[in-house]
N, C-alpha and C positions, 0 to 999 in steps of 0.2 A: 427531149433535150438535144440541143445542138451546141457544140463547142468548137471554136476555131474558125479560121477563115474559110472562104468559099461560099457557095450558094447551094441551098437545099430547096428543090422545087417540090411543092406539095400539090399534086395534081388530082388526087382522089379523096373522097370523103373518108374521114378517119373515125373509128369508134373509140379511140383513146379518150379517157375521162379524167386523167390526173392534171396536176399543175404542170406547166411547161416553162423551162428555163432555157433561154437562148443567150449564149455567151460568145460574142464575136460572129462575124460573117453575116450572111443574109439568108432569110427564109422568105421564099416567094410563094404566093398563093393567089388563086382567083376566087376563093370562097371561104367564108368563116368555117363551114363544115369540114374543110380540109385541115383545119387547125386542131381538130379534136372535138370532144363532146362538151365543151363549154367551161372547162377549167381555166383559171387565170394564166396569164403569160407574163414572165419577167424577162426584160431585156437588159443586158449588161455588156460591158467591154466593147462599145461601138457596134452592137448588134443592130440589124435593120430588118424590119418587116416590109417587104416590097409587095404592095397590093397590085395585082394585075387585073385592073378593072375595079369597079366599086365594090367595097366590102363593108357591111355593117356588122356590128357585134355588140353583145350585151355583157361580154366577159370582162373581168378586171384585168387591166394592163398596167404593169409596173415598170417604170424606167429607173434603173439603178445608175450609179455613176458610170458615165460613158455610154449609156444605153440610148 
């Protein structure tokens, strides 16, 4: 979960397996593996996923109001 402004840089593979909620700010990653073990991601309140390089994913991505 990320809430609020600012940028969180995900630079290492994560073993987190739950759903992810991003509310505001930016999450930056260069790999789908850095976003966790494949659970869905929900973006809200003008949240941004900044891909640093090409990223492919099979996970569910939800854009809520402002996401």
